[in-house]
N, CA, C and O of each residue as an XYZ file, in Angstrom:
212
protein
N      13.033      5.030    -44.892
C      12.462      5.349    -46.217
C      11.095      5.953    -46.024
O      10.788      6.890    -46.761
N      10.217      5.514    -45.094
C       8.870      6.004    -44.946
C       8.863      7.421    -44.271
O       7.883      8.162    -44.344
N      10.032      7.754    -43.601
C      10.034      9.074    -42.936
C      10.169     10.154    -43.970
O      10.150     11.307    -43.537
N      10.304      9.973    -45.287
C      10.313     11.041    -46.291
C       8.966     11.199    -46.884
O       8.748     12.074    -47.723
N       8.056     10.376    -46.473
C       6.681     10.533    -47.102
C       5.850     11.440    -46.193
O       5.833     11.279    -44.972
N       5.151     12.410    -46.830
C       4.314     13.218    -45.998
C       2.984     12.678    -45.758
O       2.343     12.222    -46.705
N       2.458     12.689    -44.440
C       1.330     12.051    -44.095
C       0.046     12.783    -44.794
O       0.026     13.983    -45.070
N      -1.000     11.885    -45.031
C      -2.258     12.345    -45.582
C      -3.149     12.769    -44.608
O      -3.431     11.976    -43.709
N      -3.674     13.947    -44.624
C      -4.650     14.404    -43.677
C      -6.062     13.879    -44.008
O      -6.615     14.306    -45.021
N      -6.653     13.014    -43.247
C      -7.862     12.383    -43.575
C      -8.966     13.402    -43.713
O      -9.925     13.114    -44.429
N      -8.919     14.646    -43.053
C      -9.923     15.543    -43.242
C      -9.990     16.174    -44.613
O     -11.035     16.648    -45.059
N      -8.812     16.167    -45.284
C      -8.717     16.718    -46.565
C      -9.097     15.833    -47.773
O      -9.423     16.276    -48.875
N      -9.014     14.463    -47.416
C      -9.397     13.446    -48.409
C     -10.860     13.074    -48.356
O     -11.292     12.256    -47.544
N     -11.573     13.665    -49.200
C     -13.027     13.459    -49.213
C     -13.493     12.878    -50.530
O     -12.814     12.956    -51.553
N     -14.742     12.260    -50.464
C     -15.398     11.845    -51.677
C     -16.839     11.722    -51.365
O     -17.216     11.274    -50.282
N     -17.660     12.115    -52.300
C     -19.127     12.115    -52.123
C     -19.618     10.704    -51.808
O     -20.487     10.481    -50.965
N     -19.000      9.753    -52.548
C     -19.389      8.404    -52.450
C     -18.155      7.536    -52.105
O     -17.116      7.708    -52.742
N     -18.222      6.680    -51.194
C     -17.001      5.799    -50.923
C     -16.620      4.964    -52.189
O     -17.426      4.335    -52.875
N     -15.380      5.044    -52.379
C     -14.837      4.313    -53.534
C     -14.212      2.955    -53.158
O     -13.425      2.899    -52.213
N     -14.528      1.896    -53.846
C     -13.941      0.640    -53.603
C     -13.110      0.340    -54.910
O     -13.648      0.365    -56.018
N     -11.888      0.080    -54.744
C     -11.040     -0.196    -55.913
C     -10.559     -1.750    -55.772
O     -10.006     -2.147    -54.747
N     -10.788     -2.493    -56.760
C     -10.381     -3.869    -56.809
C      -8.848     -3.957    -56.855
O      -8.158     -3.139    -57.462
N      -8.379     -4.975    -56.191
C      -6.961     -5.253    -56.153
C      -6.703     -6.658    -56.622
O      -7.307     -7.593    -56.098
N      -5.823     -6.847    -57.597
C      -5.395     -8.228    -57.975
C      -4.010     -8.482    -57.522
O      -3.121     -7.640    -57.651
N      -3.822     -9.703    -56.967
C      -2.584    -10.132    -56.580
C      -2.217    -11.470    -57.226
O      -3.043    -12.382    -57.280
N      -1.051    -11.580    -57.686
C      -0.645    -12.858    -58.296
C       0.436    -13.463    -57.440
O       1.463    -12.820    -57.223
N       0.245    -14.733    -56.918
C       1.242    -15.335    -56.169
C       1.913    -16.350    -57.108
O       1.274    -17.259    -57.638
N       3.195    -16.160    -57.286
C       4.019    -17.102    -58.159
C       4.810    -18.159    -57.315
O       5.575    -17.767    -56.433
N       4.660    -19.320    -57.538
C       5.406    -20.340    -56.599
C       5.883    -21.447    -57.532
O       5.314    -21.623    -58.609
N       6.844    -22.144    -57.173
C       7.349    -23.258    -57.932
C       7.401    -24.484    -56.884
O       8.263    -24.562    -56.009
N       6.508    -25.308    -57.054
C       6.373    -26.396    -56.085
C       5.712    -26.061    -54.771
O       4.976    -25.083    -54.641
N       5.994    -26.895    -53.816
C       5.366    -26.684    -52.531
C       6.287    -25.908    -51.653
O       7.394    -26.381    -51.396
N       5.918    -24.747    -51.169
C       6.747    -24.037    -50.192
C       6.004    -23.630    -48.883
O       4.773    -23.644    -48.853
N       6.680    -23.303    -47.904
C       6.012    -22.791    -46.689
C       5.399    -21.486    -46.864
O       4.497    -21.085    -46.129
N       5.884    -20.816    -47.838
C       5.394    -19.457    -48.121
C       3.946    -19.547    -48.710
O       3.108    -18.699    -48.404
N       3.676    -20.524    -49.508
C       2.377    -20.720    -50.134
C       1.338    -20.896    -49.155
O       0.282    -20.267    -49.226
N       1.598    -21.749    -48.217
C       0.630    -22.131    -47.115
C       0.430    -20.886    -46.219
O      -0.684    -20.619    -45.769
N       1.458    -20.169    -45.979
C       1.403    -19.036    -45.108
C       0.520    -17.876    -45.809
O      -0.313    -17.221    -45.183
N       0.778    -17.715    -47.077
C       0.156    -16.686    -47.900
C      -1.449    -16.939    -48.019
O      -2.281    -16.042    -47.885
N      -1.730    -18.205    -48.271
C      -3.210    -18.627    -48.338
C      -3.867    -18.492    -47.077
O      -5.048    -18.149    -47.037
N      -3.132    -18.757    -45.925
C      -3.756    -18.603    -44.613
C      -4.054    -17.167    -44.353
O      -5.120    -16.805    -43.856
N      -3.006    -16.276    -44.727
C      -3.300    -14.883    -44.572
C      -4.462    -14.375    -45.304
O      -5.256    -13.608    -44.760
N      -4.600    -14.778    -46.544
C      -5.678    -14.385    -47.379
C      -6.963    -14.825    -46.690
O      -7.906    -14.033    -46.683
N      -7.082    -15.999    -46.120
C      -8.182    -16.528    -45.467
C      -8.661    -15.840    -44.282
O      -9.850    -15.813    -43.967
N      -7.628    -15.223    -43.556
C      -7.919    -14.670    -42.279
C      -8.208    -13.142    -42.328
O      -8.417    -12.493    -41.303
N      -8.207    -12.597    -43.596
C      -8.470    -11.187    -43.808
C      -9.847    -10.784    -43.328
O     -10.769    -11.595    -43.418
N     -10.032     -9.616    -42.840
C     -11.274     -9.035    -42.474
C     -12.218     -9.100    -43.615
O     -13.332     -9.598    -43.457
N     -11.836     -8.629    -44.742
C     -12.611     -8.575    -45.910
C     -12.118     -9.668    -46.901
O     -11.010     -9.647    -47.435
N     -13.052    -10.613    -47.083
C     -12.733    -11.808    -47.788
C     -12.454    -11.456    -49.326
O     -13.059    -10.545    -49.891
N     -11.506    -12.237    -49.946
C     -11.226    -12.020    -51.403
C     -12.449    -12.443    -52.088
O     -13.240    -13.213    -51.544
N     -12.640    -11.945    -53.316
C     -13.752    -12.243    -54.235
C     -13.499    -13.585    -54.747
O     -14.464    -14.319    -54.962
N     -12.295    -13.994    -54.970
C     -11.902    -15.321    -55.399
C     -10.434    -15.585    -55.218
O      -9.627    -14.656    -55.218
N     -10.059    -16.899    -55.057
C      -8.722    -17.248    -54.889
C      -8.448    -18.357    -55.885
O      -7.327    -18.861    -55.955
């Protein structure tokens, strides 16, 4: 599926000022699952910390 996407040339993608776009993720769970623990650990280990969890 990804082989149909054309690559973006980083030299053609420019901006005068770096842009930071906020991203919101909603994790829906029912009860306690192994996925919730794994997801929260992955959030905590990111290089850039989330603004809030």
